[in-house]
C-alpha positions as CSV (number, residue, x, y, z in Angstrom):
1,M,23.6,52.4,-4.4
2,N,20.3,50.5,-4.2
3,I,20.0,46.7,-4.7
4,A,16.6,45.4,-5.3
5,I,15.8,42.0,-3.8
6,L,12.8,40.4,-5.3
7,K,10.8,37.8,-3.4
8,E,10.7,34.5,-5.3
9,D,8.5,31.5,-4.5
10,I,10.5,28.3,-4.6
11,Q,8.8,25.0,-5.2
12,M,9.3,22.8,-2.1
13,K,7.4,19.7,-3.4
14,K,7.7,17.6,-6.5
15,C,5.7,14.7,-7.9
16,T,7.8,11.8,-9.1
17,I,7.7,8.1,-10.0
18,V,10.5,5.9,-8.7
19,K,12.7,4.7,-11.6
20,N,12.6,1.0,-12.3
21,S,9.7,0.4,-9.9
22,K,6.5,-1.5,-10.2
23,K,4.6,1.9,-10.2
24,E,6.7,3.0,-13.2
25,D,5.9,-0.2,-15.0
26,N,2.2,0.2,-14.3
27,F,2.3,3.8,-15.3
28,I,3.8,2.9,-18.7
29,I,1.4,0.0,-19.3
30,E,-1.6,2.2,-18.5
31,L,-0.3,5.1,-20.6
32,I,0.2,2.8,-23.6
33,K,-3.4,1.6,-23.2
34,A,-4.7,5.2,-23.1
35,I,-2.8,6.1,-26.2
36,K,-4.2,3.1,-28.0
37,R,-7.8,4.2,-27.1
38,L,-7.3,7.6,-28.7
39,N,-9.2,7.9,-32.0
40,T,-6.6,9.3,-34.4
41,E,-7.9,7.8,-37.6
42,N,-10.2,10.6,-38.7
43,I,-8.7,13.9,-37.7
44,Q,-10.2,16.3,-40.3
45,S,-10.3,19.6,-38.4
46,K,-8.4,21.6,-35.9
47,E,-11.3,21.1,-33.4
48,V,-11.0,17.3,-33.7
49,L,-7.3,17.5,-33.3
50,K,-7.7,19.7,-30.2
51,H,-10.1,17.2,-28.7
52,V,-7.7,14.3,-29.3
53,V,-4.8,16.2,-27.8
54,Q,-6.9,17.3,-24.8
55,S,-8.0,13.7,-24.2
56,F,-4.3,12.6,-24.3
57,A,-3.4,15.3,-21.8
58,N,-6.3,14.3,-19.5
59,Y,-5.4,10.6,-19.6
60,T,-1.7,11.4,-19.0
61,E,-2.5,13.6,-16.0
62,R,-4.9,11.2,-14.4
63,I,-2.5,8.3,-14.8
64,W,0.5,10.4,-13.6
65,Y,-1.3,11.3,-10.4
66,K,-2.4,7.7,-9.8
67,Y,1.2,6.4,-9.8
68,S,3.3,9.4,-8.7
69,R,4.0,10.5,-5.2
70,V,4.8,13.9,-3.7
71,I,8.2,14.4,-2.2
72,N,9.7,17.3,-0.4
73,I,12.6,19.1,-2.0
74,T,15.3,19.8,0.5
75,K,18.8,21.3,0.4
76,Q,20.2,17.7,0.1
77,F,17.7,16.8,-2.7
78,K,19.3,14.8,-5.6
79,E,17.5,13.9,-8.7
């Protein structure tokens, strides 16, 4: 009998924002401002919609990395 053991990469780090922290508050405030800046009044084509969605994703990613921090995942890690 042969048992195949596949190598699997396990993520050892994670980005997070501490719940109920000042950074979480600032993240939410800045995200709300970014959403309000999106021009969603005149979406008449798929290309315009794609641009709006991509802008939202870019804003969210930039704000997330501004306020999140990288933590190591260990055997004792609890979320």
